[in-house]
C-alpha positions as CSV (number, residue, x, y, z in Angstrom):
1,M,22.0,11.4,26.0
2,N,24.1,9.4,23.3
3,E,26.5,12.1,21.9
4,K,28.1,10.3,19.6
5,H,26.5,12.3,16.8
6,L,27.0,15.7,18.4
7,T,30.7,15.1,20.1
8,T,33.0,13.4,17.3
9,P,35.2,16.7,15.3
10,I,34.4,17.5,11.8
11,K,36.8,16.8,9.4
12,S,38.4,20.0,7.4
13,E,36.6,19.1,4.3
14,S,32.9,19.0,6.0
15,L,32.2,22.3,7.4
16,V,28.1,23.5,7.3
17,Q,26.5,20.7,5.1
18,T,28.6,17.8,7.9
19,V,27.0,20.0,10.7
20,I,24.0,19.9,9.1
21,N,24.0,16.3,8.7
22,R,25.6,15.7,12.4
23,I,22.4,17.2,13.3
24,T,20.0,15.2,11.5
25,D,21.8,12.3,11.7
26,A,20.9,12.8,15.6
27,I,17.3,13.1,15.1
28,I,17.2,10.2,12.3
29,S,18.7,8.1,14.8
30,G,16.9,8.8,17.7
31,E,19.6,10.6,19.7
32,L,17.7,13.9,19.5
33,K,13.8,13.3,19.5
34,P,11.1,15.7,18.6
35,G,11.0,18.6,21.5
36,D,14.4,18.4,22.5
37,K,16.9,21.0,22.9
38,L,19.7,21.3,20.7
39,P,23.5,21.8,22.4
40,T,24.3,25.5,22.7
41,E,26.1,27.6,20.1
42,V,29.5,27.0,22.0
43,E,29.1,23.6,23.2
44,L,28.1,22.5,19.0
45,M,32.2,24.6,18.2
46,A,33.9,22.6,20.7
47,T,32.4,19.8,20.3
48,L,32.2,19.5,16.6
49,Q,35.6,22.1,16.6
50,V,33.7,24.6,14.0
51,S,33.6,28.0,13.5
52,R,30.7,30.3,15.2
53,N,29.8,31.3,11.5
54,T,29.3,27.5,10.3
55,V,27.2,26.3,14.0
56,R,25.3,29.6,12.9
57,E,25.0,28.7,8.6
58,A,24.3,25.1,9.5
59,I,21.1,26.3,12.1
60,R,19.7,28.7,9.7
61,T,19.5,26.3,7.0
62,L,18.1,23.5,9.2
63,I,15.2,25.8,10.8
64,A,14.7,27.0,6.5
65,Y,13.7,23.6,6.2
66,G,11.9,23.0,9.1
67,V,13.8,20.8,11.0
68,V,14.6,23.0,14.0
69,E,12.9,26.2,15.4
70,I,14.5,29.0,17.7
71,R,12.2,29.1,21.1
72,R,13.8,32.6,22.6
73,P,14.9,32.9,25.4
74,E,15.6,29.1,25.8
75,G,17.8,28.3,22.9
76,T,17.5,26.0,19.6
77,F,14.9,22.7,19.5
78,V,14.2,19.8,17.5
79,C,10.6,21.0,16.3
80,N,7.7,18.6,17.3
81,N,5.7,18.2,13.9
82,S,6.6,18.0,10.5
83,S,7.0,20.9,8.0
84,P,6.1,21.4,4.7
85,N,9.0,23.6,4.7
86,M,11.1,20.4,4.9
87,L,10.0,19.9,0.9
88,S,11.0,23.7,0.3
89,P,14.2,22.6,-1.1
90,L,13.0,20.4,-3.4
91,L,10.3,22.7,-4.2
92,Y,12.6,25.1,-5.6
93,Q,14.9,22.8,-7.4
94,T,11.7,21.9,-9.4
95,I,10.9,25.3,-10.0
96,L,14.8,26.1,-10.9
97,A,14.8,22.7,-13.4
98,G,13.0,25.0,-15.6
99,G,12.2,24.0,-19.2
100,G,11.8,20.1,-18.9
101,S,11.3,19.7,-15.5
102,H,7.4,18.1,-16.1
103,E,8.2,15.4,-17.2
104,Y,10.2,14.6,-14.1
105,I,7.2,15.9,-11.9
106,L,5.1,13.4,-14.4
107,E,7.3,10.3,-13.7
108,L,7.5,11.8,-9.5
109,R,3.6,11.4,-9.6
110,Q,3.2,8.3,-11.2
111,I,5.7,6.9,-8.4
112,V,4.4,8.7,-5.8
113,D,0.4,7.4,-7.1
114,V,1.5,3.9,-7.5
115,G,3.4,3.7,-4.6
116,I,0.2,4.5,-2.5
117,T,-2.5,3.0,-4.0
118,Q,-0.1,-0.3,-3.7
119,L,0.7,0.3,-0.1
120,I,-2.8,0.6,0.8
121,R,-3.8,-2.3,-0.9
122,E,-1.4,-4.4,1.2
123,R,-2.2,-3.2,4.5
124,G,-6.3,-3.0,3.4
125,L,-8.1,0.4,3.8
126,S,-9.6,0.7,6.8
127,E,-13.8,1.1,6.9
128,A,-13.0,4.6,8.6
129,D,-11.1,5.9,5.7
130,R,-13.6,4.2,3.2
131,E,-16.1,5.5,3.9
132,E,-14.2,9.0,4.2
133,L,-13.1,8.3,1.0
134,E,-16.4,7.4,-0.5
135,H,-17.8,10.7,1.2
136,L,-15.3,13.3,-0.8
137,N,-15.8,11.5,-3.7
138,D,-19.7,11.6,-3.7
139,E,-18.7,15.7,-3.1
140,Y,-16.5,15.9,-6.0
141,E,-19.5,13.9,-8.6
142,Y,-21.5,16.7,-7.2
143,E,-19.8,19.5,-7.9
144,L,-18.9,18.0,-11.4
145,R,-22.6,17.6,-12.3
146,S,-23.7,20.9,-11.1
147,E,-25.4,23.1,-13.8
148,N,-23.4,26.2,-12.2
149,Y,-19.9,24.6,-11.8
150,S,-17.2,26.1,-11.2
151,V,-13.5,24.6,-12.1
152,Q,-12.0,25.8,-9.4
153,R,-14.0,24.2,-7.0
154,V,-13.7,20.8,-8.8
155,L,-9.7,21.2,-8.4
156,D,-10.8,22.2,-4.7
157,K,-12.5,18.6,-4.0
158,D,-10.2,16.5,-6.4
159,I,-7.0,17.8,-4.6
160,E,-8.7,17.2,-1.5
161,F,-9.8,13.3,-2.6
162,H,-6.6,12.9,-3.2
163,K,-5.1,13.9,-0.1
164,A,-6.9,11.6,1.9
165,V,-5.8,8.7,0.0
166,A,-2.4,10.0,1.0
167,A,-3.4,10.3,4.4
168,A,-4.8,6.8,4.7
169,T,-1.3,5.4,4.2
170,H,-0.9,6.7,7.8
171,N,2.2,7.5,6.5
172,P,3.1,11.2,7.3
173,F,6.4,11.7,5.2
174,I,4.3,9.6,2.3
175,A,1.4,12.1,2.7
176,M,4.0,15.4,3.2
177,L,5.5,14.0,-0.6
178,H,2.3,13.7,-1.9
179,D,1.1,17.2,-0.5
180,F,4.3,18.6,-2.6
181,V,3.6,16.9,-5.7
182,A,-0.1,18.3,-5.7
183,D,1.1,21.3,-4.9
184,V,3.5,21.8,-7.6
185,T,0.9,20.7,-9.7
186,T,-2.1,22.3,-9.2
187,E,-2.4,25.1,-12.0
188,S,-1.5,22.2,-14.6
189,R,-4.6,20.2,-12.8
190,Y,-6.3,23.7,-13.0
191,R,-5.4,23.5,-16.9
192,T,-6.6,19.5,-17.1
193,I,-9.8,20.1,-15.4
194,A,-11.1,23.2,-17.4
195,K,-10.0,21.4,-21.0
196,V,-12.1,18.3,-19.6
197,F,-15.5,20.9,-18.9
198,E,-14.2,21.7,-22.8
199,E,-14.3,18.4,-24.0
200,N,-17.4,18.1,-22.7
201,D,-16.1,14.9,-20.9
202,R,-16.9,15.0,-17.1
203,E,-18.0,11.5,-17.1
204,Y,-14.2,10.4,-17.5
205,L,-13.2,12.6,-14.2
206,I,-15.9,10.6,-12.5
207,K,-14.6,7.6,-14.0
208,T,-11.1,8.3,-12.5
209,H,-11.9,8.6,-9.2
210,R,-14.4,5.8,-9.0
211,L,-11.3,3.4,-10.8
212,T,-9.0,4.8,-8.2
213,L,-11.5,4.1,-5.4
214,D,-11.8,0.4,-6.8
215,A,-8.1,-0.2,-7.0
216,L,-7.6,0.4,-3.7
217,E,-10.6,-1.2,-2.4
218,K,-8.9,-4.0,-4.5
219,K,-11.9,-4.8,-6.8
220,P,-11.7,-7.8,-9.5
221,G,-10.1,-6.8,-12.4
222,V,-8.7,-3.7,-11.4
223,D,-5.1,-2.6,-12.5
224,V,-3.0,0.0,-11.1
225,N,-0.9,1.0,-13.5
226,E,-3.8,1.2,-15.7
227,V,-5.8,3.0,-13.8
228,I,-3.0,5.7,-12.6
229,E,-2.6,6.0,-16.4
230,F,-5.7,6.4,-17.1
231,S,-6.3,9.1,-15.2
232,Y,-3.0,11.0,-16.7
233,F,-4.8,11.1,-19.9
234,Y,-5.7,15.0,-20.1
235,W,-3.0,15.7,-17.6
236,K,0.2,14.5,-19.1
237,D,-0.3,17.3,-22.1
238,S,-1.7,19.9,-19.8
239,Y,1.8,21.9,-20.1
240,N,1.6,21.9,-23.9
241,W,-1.5,23.6,-24.1
């Protein structure tokens, strides 16, 4: 194992954050791989020349982020799978931003949605993904047209559809970022769907999904930015209701 990231002593100004950075950089560089065991607490203290408390605080932070995990009695290991906890700090920062943060979320969602759509268009939508998305869209339309409709069921189908779109990128980091945005906008999406039903405009919701699929399938005359903007027509004002 190339140990350049974990054997160079840390300068005095770095401390906890630099220990965190050293470990994450070792993972990014491939020095540490998913499932690998980290050096022991004593080894990290010696090689990085920091205190026991500094190492412990860094490890606690990385555990909270979902990057490493403790397996007693074996030791501390790099997580094998990505975890939603990796985005928890971003989630908390969004919540704590307070008034006006919905504008940031609007911009973030737009960047994510446009980026996902463009990436799929560039790579091409696989037949399996296309069939899955068409199937989910059929289920979504069924819920929308039901006489005994439920806003919650429509929301669930809407989120399931959009998560499948993100998954069609076959990039787990993009899917995770999308799911984070979906999580923090769930309540506003619920309000949006309820508002659309109040306005008796279910066809709008049906059209937004159809246009999204047309964009992904590269149908002639479909502009990605216009599709995204149209899909936000009700939602972008949901925080002002």
